[in-house]
N, C-alpha and C positions, 0 to 999 in steps of 0.2 A: 360467572358469565354463562348465559344461556347458549344452547346449541345454535339457535337462530342468529344471535348476535355474533357468535364465534364464526359461523359460516360467512356472514357478511363482512367481517373484519379481515378475513383471509382471501377475499375475492380480489382478483386482479382487475384493475380499471385502467384503461388506456386513455391517453389524451386524444384529442381530435386528430392530431398529426400522426400519432401512433396507430390509430384505427385506419387512417388512410394508407399508411405503409403496409399494414396487415392486408388490407384489401388489394393493394397493388401486387403484393407477393402472391396471394392466393389466385388472383385473376391471371397473372402471368403463368403460374404453374398450370392452371387449367387450360389456358390458350396454347401453351407449348405442348401439353399433353394431347390436346385435340388436333394439333398440327402434325404430330409425329405418330399418331395412332389412327386407326379407322373409326374412332368413336368421337364424333363432333359433339356429342352430348356432354362430354367432359367440360367444355367451356361453359355451358349453361349451368351445370351442376356446381361448378366451382364459383360461378357468380353468386348463386344462392348461398352457398356455404360462406363465402367471404363477406357478403353483405350482412348476413344474419350474425355471424361471429363478431363483426365490427360493431353492430348496433347493440349486441348483448354486453360487450366488454368495454364500451366507451363510457366516459364520465357523463352524468346527466346533463351537465352544462354544454357539452359538445354534441348533443343529439341532433340538433338542427343541421349542422354542417355535415355530419356523417350520414344523415338520412338523404341528403340531396346529392352527395358525391358519387355514389356507385355507378350510375349510368355514364357520366362523363369520364370517370376513371377507367371504366371498362372499355369505352370507345378509344381512349388514348392508348391504353395497353394493347388493345386489339391492333391498332395501326402499327405500333412498335413491334409487336410479335410478327405481324405479316411482313413488315420491312426486314426483319431479321431472318425470316424463312423464305423470302421471295426468290424465285428463279426466273430467268429470262428477262423480259422487259419489266423493270422494277416498278414503274408507275402503274402499268396495267395490272401487274401481278398483285400489288398492294390494294388497288381499288377493287379488283375482282374478288380477291380473298376476303377483304373486309365486308363487301356487300353479301357474299355467300354466307359467311359466318354469322353476320347479323340476322340474316333471314332464318338460319338454322336455330339460333338461340333466342329468337324473339319471344316465344312462349315462356322460356326460362327467365328472361329479363323481366317480363310482366309479373310472373309469379314471385320472383325474388324481391321486386320492389313492393308488391302488395304485402308480402310477409314482413319485410323490413318496416314498412309503415305501421302495420299492426303492432309489432313488437315495440317500436319507438313510441307509439302513442301510449301504450301500456306503461312504458318507463318514464313518461312525462314530457313528451314532445309538445303537448298542448301548452304547458307552462313556458317552454322555450319560445314558442310562437307568440304567446302573450307578452313576454318580456321584450321580444323584438319589436312588436307593435308599440309598446310604451316607449322604447328608446327612439323609435322613428318619430312618434308624436312629439317627444321632448326636443328632438333635433329640429323640428319645424318651428317651434316657438323660440328657439335659441337664436341670437343674432349670428349672422354669417361670420363675423370677425369677433370672436369671443375672447380675444387676447386682452390682457390688461393694458390700459393706455400707457404710452411712453411718457414718463414724467421727467425725462432728462431736460436740463435747460438748453435753450437754443445756443448754438455756437455763435459768438459775436466776433467781429473783426479783431478786437483786442485780445480775445482768448485763443485765436488761431496762431500757430507758429509762423514766423516770418519765413518767406521762401529763401532758400540758399542758392548759390550759384550752380550747384549740381542739379537742382530741380528744373525740369523742363517748363517752359512757359505754359500757362493755362490757355485753353482754346478760346476763352472769352477775351483774353488780352490782346 
């Protein structure tokens, strides 16, 4: 076995859900760290680290999902962390903390997404997009109800069981 083949066979690959969980954990660590220390840059740096780590270690078939998930996941995690660390008026504290943190980490979010897209494209994101297009085109040409027809015989009056005294009368009677 060559060294290159051996290196690829021992590499850890995550499923799409596993990569999302890794991003969730890394984003939460960074956001809690930024909340408890005077370094708000931790949130942005952990966004870049989590996004890049997820895109590097995800299976090639899940690249599309993991490429589009980081901003949404970061936003949801940010609101959750701000709710957990809020003081005073909860709604105002969460809204203000979320807006301030998003403004502080905006350059990091842009850089992280750009880097994530470059790495994902190099790993085969174009193929995932092509496959999605083909699936969508095939879905347009497929009938809406693509279930097999029901070939059971119609129930006739003779094949139906006779009502018993315990059965309530039918509404049509």
